[in-house]
C-alpha positions, -999 to +999 in steps of 0.1 A: -107-134+066-134-150+044-155-119+026-182-139+018-191-152+048-187-117+067-216-101+082-220-070+058-223-031+064-255-029+050-271-059+069-258-042+104-268-011+091-308-026+082-308-043+113-306-016+133-330+001+114-349-026+116-344-029+153-354+005+159-384+003+140-398-026+153-391-012+189-403+021+178-436+003+171-438-018+199-432+014+224-461+034+206-483+001+213-475-001+245-479+036+255-510+041+232-522+011+253-516+019+286-524+056+283-557+047+267-564+018+298-545+027+329-543+068+325-579+075+310-563+098+285-582+098+248-579+084+215-561+120+208-536+124+232-530+083+234-520+084+202-499+112+206-481+097+237-471+073+214-461+089+186-436+108+211-423+073+223-421+059+188-402+088+175-379+091+207-368+054+196-365+064+163-341+090+171-327+069+192-318+041+162-308+068+142-283+077+168-270+041+174-268+040+134-247+074+132-225+060+161-222+027+138-217+047+102-189+064+119-170+031+134-170+021+097-160+061+085-129+060+110-118+027+095-116+038+065-102+071+069-074+050+083-069+031+051-067+056+035-038+072+058-023+041+051-027+046+010-015+075+016+017+062+037+024+039+012+022+067-021+046+084+004+070+055+000+064+043+035+063+006+028+063-005+063+027+010+069+000-015+084-036-011+095-046-035+129-076-054+115-110-047+123-139-074+125-148-099+100-168-072+072-161-052+048-137-028+061-116-057+076-115-076+046-105-044+031-076-037+057-061-073+052-060-066+018-039-035+020-015-049+048-015-079+020-006-055-011+018-033+016+035-064+021+041-070-018+051-035-028+078-040+005+095-071-009+089-062-045+106-025-037+134-042-016+145-061-043+147-034-067+171-018-044+188-051-041+186-052-080+201-015-079+227-021-058+242-055-082+241-034-111+260-001-095+282-029-085+285-044-125+287-009-133+319-007-113+335-036-123+324-033-162+344+000-158+376-015-139+380-041-170+376-015-194+399+001-177+425-027-180+416-032-212+423+002-220+458-006-202+467-037-219+458-019-257+479+004-247+507-015-240+505-035-272+505-003-287+540+005-268+554-030-277+549-022-310+559+010-313+592-005-294+594-037-317+595-014-351+616+010-339+643-017-324+638-027-362+646+000-376+675+007-355+687-030-362+685-023-402+706+015-397+726-007-379+732-032-403+735-005-427+760+016-411+780-016-406+779-025-448+789+014-449+820+009-430+825-024-441+828-014-479+843+020-476 
């Protein structure tokens, strides 16, 4: 959706007001003319009837404007509910993109944002899993290193004791041969 080429909300509402005002004025003139020419009403009666007709059209225009504003309000509320769902962690939330206007542009941008957040959270979850696996490997590696260190220490201790025994044995043989 091209935001710059959309028929803006303010222009829709302005068009509704202009149409309602123009229709009201036109109907007021027609009623004023008919009331004066064909019904034979006096000036004030014709003006009153024309004013009433114009007021009726203005009220109808206000109703149409209120309905149009309600449609926009409901779409904005839906966008707000989607934002709340995303804030709550539901990154799969999406909006149905409406007409080519500012709210439709907002809906489209929110959908794009939700998609990017969903991908980013998925990547973070994958990285967290990889970190967990690396941590487990590192833990196993550390345990293996500790076992190897203990084996070296044990080997060194056994070698020292064998050396001591060999020295004592040699000393005993020397004493036995001398004595």
